[in-house]
C-alpha positions in Angstrom: 66.9 126.5 87.8 66.6 123.9 85.1 67.9 125.3 81.7 65.0 123.4 80.0 61.6 123.0 81.5 59.5 120.7 79.3 55.7 120.9 79.2 54.5 117.5 78.2 50.9 117.3 76.9 48.4 114.4 76.4 47.2 113.6 72.9 44.3 111.2 72.8 43.3 112.0 69.2 44.3 114.1 66.3 42.5 117.3 67.4 43.9 117.0 70.9 47.5 116.7 69.6 46.9 119.7 67.4 45.5 121.6 70.3 48.5 120.7 72.5 50.9 121.8 69.8 49.2 125.2 69.1 48.9 125.8 72.9 52.7 125.6 73.3 53.5 122.1 74.5 57.2 121.2 74.2 56.2 117.6 73.7 53.0 115.4 73.2 52.6 111.8 74.2 50.0 109.8 72.2 49.1 106.2 71.5 48.4 104.0 68.6 45.3 101.8 68.4 47.3 99.0 70.1 50.0 98.5 72.7 49.1 101.5 74.9 47.6 102.0 78.4 44.6 104.2 77.3 42.4 101.9 75.2 39.5 104.2 76.0 41.2 107.1 74.1 40.5 107.4 70.4 44.2 106.9 69.7 45.6 107.3 66.2 46.9 105.2 63.2 50.5 104.8 62.2 50.1 107.0 59.2 48.5 109.7 61.4 51.4 109.4 63.9 53.8 110.1 61.1 51.8 113.2 60.1 51.6 114.3 63.8 55.4 114.0 64.1 55.9 116.1 61.0 53.4 118.7 62.2 54.8 118.8 65.7 58.4 119.3 64.5 57.4 122.3 62.5 56.5 123.9 65.9 59.7 122.5 67.6 57.5 120.1 69.6 58.4 116.5 70.2 56.2 113.4 69.9 56.5 110.5 72.3 54.6 107.2 71.6 53.0 105.3 74.5 53.8 101.5 74.4 53.2 101.4 78.1 51.5 98.0 78.8 52.8 94.6 79.7 53.4 92.5 76.6 52.3 89.0 76.0 54.6 86.4 74.4 52.6 86.1 71.1 52.7 89.9 70.5 56.5 90.4 70.1 56.5 89.4 66.4 54.0 92.2 65.5 55.6 94.5 68.0 59.0 94.1 66.3 57.4 95.0 62.9 55.9 98.2 64.5 59.2 99.1 66.1 61.0 98.6 62.8 58.7 101.1 61.2 59.1 103.5 64.1 62.8 103.4 63.8 62.4 104.9 60.3 60.5 107.8 61.5 61.7 110.9 63.4 59.7 109.9 66.6 61.3 111.4 69.6 60.7 108.7 72.2 58.7 105.6 73.3 57.1 105.3 76.7 57.5 101.7 78.1 56.3 99.6 81.0 57.3 96.1 80.1 60.8 94.9 81.0 60.9 92.7 78.0 60.1 95.6 75.7 62.9 97.6 77.4 65.2 94.7 76.6 64.4 94.4 72.9 64.4 98.2 72.4 67.9 98.5 73.9 69.2 95.4 72.1 67.6 95.7 68.6 66.3 99.3 68.3 69.1 101.6 69.7 67.9 104.6 67.8 64.6 104.8 69.7 64.8 106.8 72.9 63.3 105.0 75.8 61.2 106.6 78.6 60.1 104.6 81.6 56.4 104.8 82.2 54.8 105.7 85.5 53.4 102.1 85.3 56.9 101.0 86.5 56.1 102.5 89.9 59.4 104.3 90.2 59.6 105.7 93.8 63.2 105.2 95.1 66.7 106.1 94.2 67.7 102.4 93.6 65.3 102.1 90.7 67.0 104.8 88.6 70.2 102.8 87.9 68.0 99.7 87.3 66.1 101.5 84.5 69.2 103.2 83.2 70.9 99.8 82.7 67.8 98.7 80.7 68.2 101.8 78.4 65.8 104.3 79.9 66.9 107.9 79.3 64.1 109.4 81.4 61.7 108.1 84.1 58.2 109.2 85.0 58.1 109.1 88.8 55.2 107.7 90.9 52.5 110.3 91.5 52.4 109.6 95.2 55.8 111.2 95.9 56.3 114.4 97.8 58.7 117.2 96.9 61.5 116.0 99.2 61.3 112.5 97.7 61.2 113.8 94.2 64.2 116.0 94.9 66.3 113.1 96.2 65.4 110.8 93.3 66.1 113.6 90.7 69.5 114.3 92.2 70.4 110.6 91.7 68.9 110.7 88.2 71.0 113.6 87.2 74.1 111.7 88.4 72.9 108.8 86.2 72.2 111.2 83.3 68.6 110.3 83.4 65.8 112.8 83.1 62.8 112.9 85.4 59.1 113.6 84.7 56.4 114.4 87.2 52.7 114.5 86.6 51.5 118.1 87.4 47.9 118.0 86.4 45.0 115.6 85.8 43.3 112.5 87.1 44.9 110.7 90.0 44.8 106.9 90.6 44.2 106.2 94.2 46.3 103.1 93.8 50.0 102.9 93.0 50.3 102.7 89.2 51.2 99.3 87.9 50.0 97.7 91.1 46.2 97.9 90.5 44.5 94.6 89.6 41.0 95.6 90.5 39.2 94.5 87.4 41.9 92.2 86.1 41.0 89.8 88.9 37.4 89.5 87.8 37.1 90.0 84.1 40.6 90.4 82.8 40.3 94.2 82.2 43.8 95.0 83.5 45.2 98.4 84.0 48.5 96.9 83.0 46.9 96.4 79.6 45.2 99.7 79.2 41.8 98.5 80.1 41.3 100.0 83.5 37.6 99.9 84.4 38.0 102.5 87.1 36.7 100.7 90.0 37.9 103.5 92.2 35.3 105.9 90.5 32.4 103.5 91.1 29.6 104.1 93.5 29.4 101.8 96.5 26.8 101.2 99.2 27.1 104.0 101.7 29.9 103.3 104.2 29.8 103.9 107.9 31.2 107.4 107.3 28.4 108.0 104.8 30.4 108.0 101.6 29.1 106.5 98.4 32.4 107.1 96.5 34.9 106.1 99.1 37.8 105.5 96.6 37.2 108.6 94.4 40.1 111.0 94.7 40.4 114.6 93.4 42.4 115.5 90.4 46.1 116.4 90.8 47.3 119.9 90.2 50.7 121.4 90.9 49.9 124.7 89.2 51.2 126.7 92.1 54.1 124.3 92.9 56.0 124.7 89.7 58.9 126.7 91.3 59.5 124.0 93.8 59.5 121.3 91.1 61.9 123.4 89.0 64.2 123.8 92.1 64.0 120.0 92.5 65.5 119.6 89.1 62.5 118.0 87.4 62.9 118.1 83.6 59.4 117.4 82.4 56.0 118.6 83.7 53.5 116.1 82.4 49.7 116.7 82.1 47.3 113.7 82.2 44.4 113.5 79.9 44.5 111.2 76.8 40.8 110.4 77.1 39.9 114.1 77.2 39.3 116.3 74.2 41.0 119.2 72.4 39.3 121.9 74.4 40.5 120.4 77.7 44.1 119.9 76.4 44.4 123.4 74.9 43.0 125.1 78.1 45.3 123.2 80.5 48.4 123.4 78.3 47.9 127.1 77.5 47.4 127.8 81.2 50.6 125.9 82.2 52.5 127.5 79.3 51.7 131.0 80.5 52.4 130.0 84.2 55.8 128.5 83.3 56.9 131.3 81.0 55.7 134.0 83.4 57.7 132.5 86.2 60.8 132.0 84.2 60.6 135.6 83.1 59.6 137.3 86.3 60.3 134.8 89.1 56.7 135.0 90.1 53.5 133.0 89.4 51.2 135.3 87.5 48.3 133.0 86.6 45.4 132.3 89.0 44.5 129.0 87.6 40.8 129.8 87.2 40.7 128.6 83.6 41.5 125.1 84.8 38.1 124.9 86.5 36.2 125.7 83.3 37.1 122.3 81.7 36.6 118.8 83.2 37.9 118.4 86.7 37.1 116.6 90.0 38.4 119.6 91.9 42.1 119.8 92.6 44.6 118.6 95.3 48.3 118.8 95.6 48.4 116.8 98.8 50.7 114.1 97.5 53.2 116.7 96.4 53.0 118.4 99.8 53.2 115.2 101.7 49.9 116.0 103.5 47.6 113.1 102.9 44.2 113.9 104.3 40.5 113.4 103.8 40.1 116.5 101.7 41.8 114.6 98.8 38.6 112.6 98.3 35.4 113.9 96.6 32.0 112.4 96.3 31.5 113.5 92.7 33.5 111.3 90.2 32.2 113.3 87.2 32.8 116.9 86.1 33.0 119.3 89.0 33.2 122.5 86.9 29.6 123.6 87.4 29.8 123.1 91.2 32.9 125.2 91.4 31.3 127.9 89.4 28.2 127.9 91.6 30.3 128.0 94.8 32.5 130.8 93.5 29.5 132.9 92.5 27.8 132.4 95.9 24.6 131.6 94.0 21.8 130.4 96.3 18.5 130.5 94.5 17.4 128.2 91.7 17.4 131.1 89.3 20.9 132.2 90.3 22.3 128.7 90.0 20.7 128.3 86.6 22.2 131.6 85.4 25.7 130.4 86.6 25.3 127.1 84.8 24.1 128.9 81.6 27.1 131.2 81.7 29.5 128.3 82.2 27.9 126.4 79.4 28.4 129.4 77.1 32.0 129.7 78.2 32.7 126.1 77.4 31.1 126.5 74.0 33.3 129.5 73.4 36.4 127.6 74.4 35.4 124.8 72.0 34.8 127.2 69.1 38.1 129.1 69.8 40.2 126.0 70.0 38.8 124.5 66.8 39.3 127.8 65.0 42.9 127.8 66.0 43.7 124.2 64.9 41.6 124.0 61.7 44.5 125.1 59.5 46.9 122.5 61.0 47.4 119.6 58.6 48.9 116.1 59.1 48.3 115.2 55.4 51.0 113.2 53.7 53.4 115.1 51.5 52.6 114.7 47.8 55.4 113.0 45.9 56.0 112.8 42.1 58.6 110.5 40.6 59.4 111.2 37.0 61.9 108.9 35.1 63.6 109.9 31.9 66.2 108.1 29.9 67.9 108.0 26.5 70.5 105.6 25.1 74.0 106.6 26.2 72.8 108.7 29.1 72.1 107.8 32.7 68.6 107.0 33.9 67.3 110.3 35.5 64.8 110.5 38.3 63.2 113.9 39.0 61.7 114.1 42.4 59.0 116.6 43.2 57.5 117.1 46.7 56.5 120.0 48.9 58.3 121.5 51.8 57.1 123.2 55.0 57.8 126.4 56.8 57.4 126.6 60.6 53.8 126.6 61.7 52.5 126.5 58.2 50.9 124.0 55.8 52.6 122.7 52.6 54.5 125.4 50.8 56.6 125.7 47.7 57.4 122.8 45.5 60.8 121.2 46.1 62.6 119.4 43.2 65.6 117.0 43.3 67.3 115.2 40.4 69.0 111.8 40.8 71.0 109.8 38.2 71.9 106.2 37.8 75.6 105.3 38.0 75.7 103.4 34.6 74.6 104.7 31.3 71.6 103.2 29.5 72.4 100.8 26.7 70.4 99.2 23.9 69.2 95.7 24.8 66.4 93.3 24.1 66.8 91.7 27.5 66.2 93.0 31.1 64.9 96.2 29.8 64.0 99.1 32.1 60.3 99.3 31.6 57.3 100.6 33.6 56.8 97.3 35.4 60.5 97.2 36.6 60.3 100.8 37.9 56.9 100.4 39.6 58.0 97.2 41.3 60.9 99.1 43.1 59.4 102.5 43.6 55.7 102.0 44.4 56.6 101.5 48.1 57.2 105.2 48.4 53.4 105.5 48.7 53.7 105.1 52.4 53.0 106.7 55.8 55.0 109.9 54.9 54.3 110.4 51.2 51.3 110.3 48.9 52.7 109.0 45.6 50.6 111.1 43.2 52.7 110.4 40.1 55.0 107.5 39.1 55.8 108.4 35.5 58.3 106.5 33.2 56.8 107.5 29.9 59.9 109.4 28.8 62.2 106.4 29.2 63.0 105.0 25.7 62.1 101.4 25.0 64.6 98.6 24.8 67.2 100.2 27.1 68.9 98.5 30.0 71.2 99.2 32.9 72.2 96.8 35.7 69.3 96.3 38.0 71.5 97.1 41.0 71.5 100.7 39.6 67.8 100.8 40.1 68.2 99.5 43.6 70.9 102.1 44.3 68.7 104.8 42.9 65.9 103.6 45.2 68.1 103.7 48.2 69.4 107.1 47.4 65.9 108.4 47.1 64.9 106.8 50.4 67.9 108.5 52.2 66.9 111.8 50.6 63.3 111.6 51.7 64.3 110.4 55.2 66.2 113.7 55.8 69.5 111.9 55.1 69.0 109.5 57.9 69.8 105.9 57.1 66.8 103.6 56.5 66.9 100.7 59.0 66.0 97.2 57.8 63.2 95.4 59.5 64.3 93.6 62.6 63.3 89.9 62.9 63.7 88.9 66.5 66.0 85.8 66.9 64.1 82.6 67.8 64.0 82.1 71.5 65.7 79.0 72.9 63.5 77.0 75.3 65.6 75.5 78.1 64.4 72.7 80.3 64.5 72.8 84.1 67.8 72.0 85.6 67.7 68.4 86.6 68.1 67.8 90.4 67.1 65.3 93.0 63.6 66.6 93.1 62.8 67.3 89.5 59.1 68.0 90.3 58.1 71.5 91.3 58.8 72.2 94.9 56.5 73.9 97.4 57.4 77.2 98.9 55.6 79.2 101.6 55.3 82.9 102.4 55.0 84.1 106.0 55.2 87.6 107.6 55.0 86.9 111.3 57.7 85.3 113.6 54.9 83.3 115.3 54.9 81.2 112.1 58.5 80.2 112.4 57.4 76.9 113.8 56.1 75.9 110.4 59.7 75.1 109.5 59.3 72.0 111.7 56.6 70.6 109.5 58.1 71.1 106.1 61.3 71.3 104.1 59.8 73.8 101.8 61.5 77.1 101.1 60.2 79.7 103.5 60.0 83.3 102.3 59.6 86.0 105.0 57.8 89.1 103.8 59.4 92.2 105.0 57.1 95.2 105.8 56.7 98.3 103.6 57.7 100.7 106.3 60.2 100.8 109.2 61.2 103.0 112.1 64.1 105.1 111.2 67.4 103.3 111.8 65.5 100.0 112.3 68.0 97.1 112.6 65.9 94.3 114.1 65.5 92.5 110.8 69.3 92.2 110.4 69.6 90.2 113.6 66.3 88.4 112.8 67.6 87.0 109.5 71.0 86.2 110.9 69.3 84.2 113.6 67.0 82.4 111.1 69.3 81.7 108.1 66.7 79.3 106.6 64.3 82.3 105.9 64.5 83.9 102.5 63.9 87.6 102.6 60.9 88.8 100.5 61.0 92.5 99.7 57.8 94.4 98.9 56.9 96.4 95.8 56.9 99.9 97.3 59.9 101.2 99.4 59.9 105.0 99.5 62.6 107.2 101.1 63.8 106.0 104.5 62.0 102.7 104.1 64.1 102.0 101.0 67.2 102.9 103.0 66.3 100.5 105.8 65.5 97.7 103.3 68.8 98.3 101.6 70.6 98.1 104.9 69.0 94.7 105.6 70.2 93.5 102.2 73.7 94.8 102.7 74.1 93.7 106.3 72.6 90.2 106.1 73.9 89.4 102.6 71.5 86.4 102.3 72.3 83.7 99.7 68.9 84.3 98.0 66.1 86.9 98.1 62.8 87.5 96.4 62.1 91.1 95.5 59.2 92.9 94.0 61.2 96.1 94.0 63.6 96.9 91.2 65.8 99.1 93.4 66.5 96.1 95.7 67.0 93.9 92.6 69.6 96.3 91.2 71.6 96.4 94.5 71.4 92.6 95.0 72.9 92.2 91.5 75.7 94.6 92.4 76.4 92.6 95.6 76.3 89.2 93.8 73.3 88.1 95.8 71.0 85.6 94.0 67.5 87.1 93.5 64.2 86.0 92.3 61.7 88.5 90.7 58.5 88.5 92.7 55.0 88.2 91.3 54.4 92.0 91.4 57.0 92.8 88.9 54.3 91.8 86.3 56.4 89.3 84.4 54.5 88.0 81.4 57.0 87.1 78.6 60.4 85.5 77.9 62.1 88.8 77.0 61.4 90.1 80.5 63.2 87.0 81.9 66.1 87.6 79.5 66.3 91.3 80.6 66.6 90.4 84.3 69.0 87.4 83.7 71.4 89.1 81.3 71.4 92.5 82.8 71.1 91.8 86.5 72.1 88.1 86.8 68.6 87.2 88.1 68.2 83.6 89.3 64.5 83.2 88.6 61.1 84.8 88.4 57.5 84.5 89.4 55.2 84.6 86.4 52.4 87.1 86.7 49.1 85.7 88.0 47.3 88.0 85.5 48.0 85.8 82.5 46.2 82.5 81.7 47.4 79.0 80.8 47.6 79.7 77.0 49.5 82.9 77.6 52.1 81.4 79.9 52.7 78.0 78.3 54.6 79.6 75.4 57.1 81.4 77.7 60.7 80.2 77.1 62.9 79.6 80.1 66.4 81.1 79.8 69.3 78.7 80.6 69.8 78.0 84.3 66.8 80.1 85.2 64.0 79.1 87.6 60.3 79.8 87.2 57.8 80.1 90.0 54.1 80.7 90.3 51.8 81.5 93.3 49.0 79.0 93.5 47.3 80.2 96.7 47.2 83.8 97.9 44.8 86.6 98.7 43.9 88.5 95.5 45.3 92.0 95.8 43.1 94.6 94.0 45.0 97.8 94.8 47.6 99.3 97.2 47.6 103.0 98.1 49.6 105.5 99.9 46.3 107.2 100.8 44.1 106.0 103.7 41.1 103.9 102.8 39.6 104.2 106.3 38.8 107.9 106.4 36.1 107.3 103.8 34.9 103.9 104.9 34.7 103.6 108.7 36.1 107.1 109.5 39.2 107.9 111.4 39.9 110.3 114.3 43.0 111.6 112.7 42.4 114.3 110.1 45.5 113.3 108.1 48.0 110.4 107.8 51.0 111.0 110.0 54.3 109.1 110.4 52.8 106.8 113.0 49.9 105.6 110.8 52.0 103.4 108.6 53.7 101.7 111.6 50.9 101.3 114.0 47.5 101.2 112.2 46.2 97.7 111.6 42.5 98.3 110.9 40.4 96.2 108.5 36.9 96.7 107.1 35.1 96.2 103.8 33.2 98.1 101.2 30.3 96.7 99.1 29.5 97.7 95.5 26.0 98.2 94.2 26.0 94.6 92.9 26.4 93.4 96.4 30.0 92.3 96.1 32.2 93.0 99.1 35.9 93.8 99.1 38.2 93.6 102.2 40.2 96.7 103.1 43.3 95.6 105.1 46.0 97.7 106.7 48.8 95.7 108.4 51.1 97.4 110.8 54.0 98.8 108.7 52.1 98.1 105.5 50.3 100.2 103.0 46.4 100.3 102.9 45.2 97.6 100.4 42.0 96.2 99.1 41.5 92.5 98.4 39.0 90.4 96.6 36.4 88.4 98.6 37.7 85.1 97.2 41.2 83.7 97.7 43.2 82.7 94.6 43.5 78.9 94.5 44.8 77.3 91.3 45.4 73.5 91.5 44.9 73.0 87.8 48.3 74.5 86.9 50.1 71.7 88.8 49.1 69.2 86.1 48.8 71.6 83.2 52.3 73.2 83.4 54.3 71.0 85.6 57.2 71.0 83.2 57.4 74.8 83.1 57.7 75.6 86.8 60.4 74.9 89.4 58.2 75.9 92.4 54.7 76.7 93.5 54.1 79.1 96.3 51.4 79.3 98.9 50.8 82.6 100.8 50.2 82.0 104.6 50.5 85.6 105.7 46.7 86.0 106.5 47.0 89.5 104.9 43.7 90.4 103.2 41.7 87.7 104.9 39.7 90.3 106.9 37.5 88.6 109.5 37.3 85.3 107.8 38.5 82.2 109.6 41.9 81.0 108.3 42.7 77.3 107.7 45.3 75.5 109.9 48.6 76.4 108.2 50.3 73.1 109.0 47.4 71.2 107.5 47.5 73.4 104.4 51.2 72.7 103.9 50.6 69.0 104.3 47.8 69.0 101.7 49.7 71.1 99.1 52.9 69.0 99.5 50.8 65.8 98.9 49.2 67.4 95.9 52.6 68.2 94.4 53.9 64.7 95.0 50.9 63.0 93.4 51.3 61.9 89.8 48.2 62.3 87.7 49.5 59.7 85.2 49.6 56.9 87.8 46.2 55.4 88.3 47.0 54.6 91.9 47.6 58.3 92.6 44.7 59.7 90.5 42.1 59.1 93.1 44.3 60.4 95.9 44.9 63.6 93.9 41.1 64.1 93.6 40.7 63.6 97.4 43.5 66.2 98.1 41.8 68.7 95.9 38.5 68.1 97.6 40.1 68.6 101.0 41.8 71.8 99.9 38.5 73.1 98.5 36.9 72.5 101.9 39.8 74.2 103.7 39.5 77.2 101.3 35.8 77.4 100.5 35.8 80.9 99.0 38.3 80.6 96.2 38.7 81.3 92.5 41.2 80.8 89.7 39.3 82.8 87.1 42.5 84.7 86.2 44.1 81.4 85.1 41.2 81.1 82.6 40.5 84.7 81.6 44.1 86.0 81.3 44.8 89.3 79.6 
């Protein structure tokens, strides 16, 4: 059994944080009004954060700050200012998604403890050392994992001295976190920027199986699986809910606190979990944790299910009976609200009052009397605390550089800050026309700062070094080169019509012990292996074996576990487009830590956002200019709720053999293709293909290569253009020079030809960005 089981609570606003603390949370995660993945939560200000930290620490509770979004280039200056301020608090950790932010935290802010967000889609054992090398001390695992997979990853994490967190309660995304682009593709509301529009909760036109909410999944709850998670070695049990209120947070945390403590004390689960149904829920499922993915994970009601549960449990039938049950539940909810607010009303996050009183006479040191108020555990401000500080030198008579009110205020008014309310700054008892060296005042100020910071050193503000922008490495073909992505050996003949780099997309899943791809790549050395984003359990083992046996000269990987192993083997690797790379620091993180050779820049960002990215030295940049627009990928089956499926649950053969496709249509009449390739995860795609020809002229100097996706994945039943013709047209487009009048007309003709070949296309992301 783990010696320490952490219960980690959500805190979307001040009252929710207080409720979590008083309910017995070991830690609370919360976000500021910027840089976090819950923009719809109320969130808190920096001053409120400092007050929450102070309050939480009185109850031996920790505070973690969510900075769990991808970061844009222009944001790092203000982000560094924020991190500099955080480094001078007693914050217990920061939760991070962006690789660039991981890089600057480790390099410039070593006192801040780093937690890897679930947005990093951590699902295999190879990703743990990758994140450890970037400074992560703990990792929040993907919510789709089962107990066996969690146990295997946690065992490796313990060897790496990395803690693991698992979500045990709250809303579930149907898609893999960090790999959902559902509203980013249309209006720039990216889940990777905290602006998820919850397309999975929307109503759609009734599907063939009669469902109006075919993507709406029940809430997760591992309330009765805690012993198994403890046995697995999980350190932190995390509850979702930063957009929910104090009553919800208190009820859930109090229930889990009692369940955990009861089990630790008696070895038995004593709580029945009924209280969890009295606050917001969409009913509950632990199917991911059990590894039993079935249709019962979905629910047609995307809103609060509590009243339906109460009615079902009471066996109410008549209108009168149902009304009585609803009235009773409403009264119980009101009672919960009243009780919670009664419990938290005495909790204060107010700043500590601070008085600074200066006295001084000739021939004596300048004296600073400091008055503030202390705390006792679980209480508000208590008795006054007084400290006395003295200058090193004695005050001497002088007509110059006198210690006056202005000189003192200039240096000490900054103590009116996030932690203290400077109620008094008094220098009336300092005699006039006295002087000491001004460095004595500075020393006194520093001594006071150390005292008020619990004797911890005050860290200076970090100014990030100016990035060096390196040019492309000159070669025979200085212009960006075309590359193509295929996934079927029937497309190998395309090698005869182009000298472009050819990436071969490996599947997400394999038969156990699969070796066919080892011989396949050995027989086709021109192919560059392309590893997918999600590789769980045995599928990661097989993918790793391909890497280790083939030892290709170059790979593209969207999976950080494969990236880490490629680095260890000395294999050149390129970061794929689904690593969500949006800034220069992410490039530096991969190059300096893992000897990365290049990276695809995320298709989520626009022209303005990518043009400021600085290329590291001897580093290549790539961009996908033609591909299906992935909206989401899931471990759950999308067909059970759309066209129906004869299988009651997903079994081992589904991943390898199912290759269905269908579509769903929202109430605005927009259709989305559901595609399941053999050995691939179920995915949903936009109706339009992504086609961006503008970038070739706009940012030709930035990129070494432009890729076109010829896999046909996500095309549904639409006719696909002739691939050889597509290659020919794209190659001609890259060779054309917009600055030469003889080529300008030809470039227009090529663009027109491509638009005819790909009639349903968009490049709205290139303009909207994030």
